[in-house]
C-alpha positions as CSV (number, residue, x, y, z in Angstrom):
1,M,-0.2,0.0,-0.1
2,G,2.6,2.2,0.6
3,E,4.3,1.7,-2.6
4,A,1.5,3.2,-4.7
5,L,-0.4,6.2,-2.4
6,P,-3.5,7.4,-3.9
7,F,-2.9,11.2,-3.5
8,P,-1.6,13.7,-5.9
9,S,2.1,14.9,-6.0
10,N,3.1,17.8,-3.6
11,S,0.0,17.4,-1.8
12,F,1.4,17.3,2.1
13,D,3.5,19.6,3.9
14,L,4.5,16.9,6.6
15,V,4.3,13.0,6.6
16,L,5.0,11.1,9.6
17,S,5.9,7.4,9.0
18,H,6.2,6.0,12.7
19,E,7.8,2.3,12.5
20,V,6.0,1.6,9.2
21,L,8.4,1.5,6.6
22,E,10.0,-1.8,7.7
23,H,6.6,-3.4,7.0
24,V,6.3,-2.7,3.6
25,Q,6.9,-4.7,0.8
26,D,9.2,-2.4,-1.3
27,D,10.8,0.1,1.0
28,Q,12.5,2.2,-1.7
29,A,9.4,2.7,-3.6
30,A,7.6,3.6,-0.4
31,I,10.1,6.4,0.0
32,K,10.0,7.5,-3.3
33,E,6.0,7.8,-2.8
34,I,6.4,10.0,0.4
35,V,8.7,12.3,-1.8
36,R,6.6,12.3,-4.3
37,T,3.2,13.6,-2.3
38,L,5.3,15.9,-0.3
39,S,5.4,19.4,-1.3
40,P,8.5,21.5,-2.0
41,G,9.8,22.2,1.4
42,G,7.7,19.6,3.0
43,R,8.9,17.1,5.6
44,L,9.3,13.1,6.2
45,V,9.5,12.7,9.8
46,L,10.2,9.2,9.7
47,F,10.9,6.7,12.8
48,C,12.1,2.8,11.8
49,P,14.1,0.5,13.4
50,N,17.6,0.6,13.8
51,R,19.8,-2.7,13.3
52,G,22.4,-1.5,15.8
53,Y,19.7,-1.8,18.7
54,P,20.8,-5.3,20.2
55,F,17.1,-7.0,20.0
56,E,14.7,-7.6,17.6
57,T,11.4,-6.2,18.6
58,H,9.0,-7.7,16.3
59,G,9.8,-11.4,17.0
60,H,11.1,-14.3,14.9
61,Y,10.5,-17.5,13.7
62,W,12.3,-20.8,14.7
63,R,11.8,-24.0,12.9
64,G,8.4,-22.7,11.6
65,Q,7.0,-21.1,14.7
66,Y,6.6,-17.8,15.5
67,H,7.8,-16.3,18.8
68,F,6.5,-13.0,20.0
69,G,8.8,-10.5,22.0
70,N,12.2,-9.0,22.2
71,T,15.1,-11.4,21.2
72,P,18.8,-10.6,21.9
73,L,21.2,-10.0,19.3
74,I,19.3,-11.5,16.0
75,N,20.1,-7.9,14.4
76,Y,23.7,-8.7,14.5
77,L,23.9,-11.7,12.6
78,P,24.7,-11.6,8.7
79,R,22.1,-10.2,7.0
80,F,21.1,-13.5,5.4
81,W,20.6,-15.2,8.9
82,R,19.2,-12.5,10.5
83,D,16.5,-12.2,7.4
84,K,15.8,-16.0,7.9
85,L,14.8,-15.6,11.8
86,A,12.8,-12.5,11.0
87,P,11.7,-12.3,7.5
88,H,8.4,-10.3,8.2
89,V,10.2,-7.0,9.2
90,N,13.2,-5.0,8.1
91,V,15.9,-3.3,10.3
92,Y,18.4,-0.4,8.9
93,T,21.5,0.7,9.3
94,R,22.4,4.6,8.8
95,G,23.9,3.3,5.2
96,D,20.7,1.4,4.4
97,L,18.5,4.6,4.8
98,A,20.6,7.0,3.3
99,K,20.4,4.3,0.1
100,L,16.7,4.6,-0.1
101,F,17.2,8.5,-1.0
102,E,19.5,8.4,-3.3
103,G,18.8,10.6,-6.3
104,L,15.4,11.9,-4.7
105,P,14.9,15.6,-4.4
106,V,16.0,15.8,-0.6
107,K,18.0,17.4,2.1
108,F,18.8,15.8,5.7
109,I,17.4,18.0,8.5
110,E,18.3,15.6,11.0
111,R,19.1,12.0,11.1
112,R,20.2,10.5,14.4
113,T,18.9,7.5,16.8
114,V,16.7,7.3,19.6
115,F,15.8,4.8,22.4
116,G,12.6,4.3,23.5
117,A,10.7,5.9,26.0
118,Y,9.4,2.7,28.0
119,D,6.6,4.1,29.1
120,N,5.3,0.5,30.3
121,I,8.1,0.1,32.3
122,I,7.3,3.5,34.0
123,A,3.6,2.4,34.4
124,R,4.7,-0.9,36.6
125,K,7.8,0.5,38.3
126,P,8.0,4.4,38.3
127,K,11.3,5.3,39.5
128,I,13.3,2.2,37.7
129,G,11.4,3.5,34.8
130,K,11.8,7.1,35.4
131,F,15.7,6.4,36.0
132,L,16.0,4.2,32.7
133,R,14.1,6.7,30.5
134,S,16.9,9.7,31.8
135,L,19.7,7.3,31.3
136,L,18.9,6.4,27.9
137,Q,18.1,9.9,26.9
138,W,21.6,10.6,28.0
139,L,23.2,8.0,26.0
140,E,21.4,9.9,22.8
141,R,24.1,12.4,23.3
142,T,27.0,10.1,23.4
143,P,28.6,7.5,20.7
144,L,26.6,5.0,22.4
145,Q,23.4,6.6,20.5
146,V,24.4,3.7,17.7
147,F,22.3,1.3,19.9
148,G,19.3,3.2,20.1
149,L,16.1,1.7,19.2
150,S,15.1,3.8,16.3
151,H,16.3,5.9,13.6
152,F,14.6,9.4,13.7
153,W,15.3,11.3,10.4
154,V,13.5,14.3,9.3
155,V,13.9,15.0,5.6
156,E,13.1,18.0,3.5
157,K,11.8,17.9,-0.1
158,I,13.6,20.6,-2.4
């Protein structure tokens, strides 16, 4: 569906794609469609999974059976094996994302990696959860941000 958006070119000033890109059949076509529908000066706010995050958050398949939940270290396997275990969802390095935008009329406003807010932990254990959130927000300002949960990019059509 994201590969053929039912909107005219130059329709939107803002497009939010929050953890969607990894689920489409053809991510490059989806990015081209988003850029096509942006008006000049319009912006895409993109969140998508970071291959550097130590957990695969979408679950995995093992011996024909799906296992829901966070699985450690799958994203660090060679792409062939990683994609065998989690064929239903993609993950991205910074370079993978940059390739999706090659040749498109865009400039990058922001490109970084962010950690999650962990609201579910805060709801159950407020002190621990708030400490964890503060720690991870601090890590976003260090070289360890490469281990963040998601890429956060703001891309402007020129």
